[in-house]
N, C-alpha and C positions, 0 to 999 in steps of 0.2 A: 562389509560393508557394501558387497555389495547390493544385498537384500534391503539394506537404508535406502539404497538410490531406488530401487524397484516399487518400495512401499511411498517413498517420495513423489516418485509420478504417480503413479495409480488415485495418491491421494491428490493432487494438482488436477488429474484430470477430472478425478469424481466432483470436486469442487467447482470445478470449471464448467462441467456439465451442470451442478445444481444452480449456481448462478448465471448461467445462459436462460434456462429455462423457467426461474421461478426469479420474480420481480421483489428485492428487497422490501419494498416500499408496501405490494401485497398481500406480502405472506408474512405471520405472527412466528415462524420456527426460525427465524435469523435471529440471532442475538441483538439486544438492544443496548446502547450503552447508557452505563449507570449514570455517568457523568451527567449526561443529556440530561437523562429521565427525572433526575433528582435535582441539579441544580439549575437546570434550563442553559445551559451554556454546550457550546460546543469543543469537546476536546481534537486534538489532533488526527485522530481518525475518523470522526464523526464524519460518512458519509462515504467511506471507502468501501461500504458493501453493496451502494446504490452507483458508485464512480464504478467498479467492476465489473456490474451488470451493463452499465451503459459502454464500457468499453468491449466488451464482448459481443457487442451487438453494432460494435463499428462507430461511437455518437463520443468523439472524442472529447466536444464542445462540452457536453453535458456531464461527461466526467468530469470535466475540469471545471465545472461548476460545483460540483458537488465535493470535492475534496483534491484540489491543484495539488498540493505535496504530496500526495499519493500518488496521484497519475505520471507525474515528474523524476517520482525517485524509481517509478519501472525499468527505465530503460537500463538504470545502474543496480536495480536487483537482478532481471534477464540477463545482463552480461556476467556478473555473478557467479550466478547461476550457470551459465555457459562454460565458464572457464574451468569451474569446478567439475563440471563432468566431463571437461576436455583434459584435464590432468588427470583425473580417474582413469578414463579411458587409455591412455597416454604414457601413463607413470611420469609424467613430465608436472613440473608447478607453474603453472598459466595462473600466476595471483597479480591480481591489482597492487604494485607495492605502495600504495597512497594509502591502503586499508591499514597500514602498520608504521605508519606517523600517528604519532602519541598527538597530534592536535586534530587531527581526524573527529573521531568520536567526540569530543568538546564541541566540536565547529556542528557537527550535527547536532548535537543535543542542542547548543545555542539555537540553529535555526529552526527545528520545530516549538523550542521554549517561545521564540517571538512570531512564529503561526500560531501557536494555539495563544497566543496572548491576544494576537490580531485580527485572529480570525472571532472575536467576542468582544472587539471594541464597536459600537452600536453607532458607527458616524463611516460617511464613503469618505473614502473608497474601501474600508475595512470589513462594512458587511459585501462586498463580492465574495469574499474567503468564507463566508459561513455557510455551515452545511445544507 
């Protein structure tokens, strides 16, 4: 179990260094979204790589322009990650009880679906959500 966390941290650090060092807009080795490539529409994740690059350079405004849903969800993911590590280190269960409620995954699904649809509506104010 400890090895899993160590490997996860190493992978996160390597990804952070890569996304800090290389701008996804300028380099072709980053994965391209097939949904956008073939349908010319934005999926919920479109712009996430550019948003991560912008965040690592301290440009929150630009990151929000690329993918607001991803940027807004990062504090929750970070908190979950910290609680998981704390639980592992202290052998106590520090978990957000809200994740265990059956309605939460459904609400997250609806939110992501609504974001996906809204960012592809070609009218203001929805165009601000496009990647």
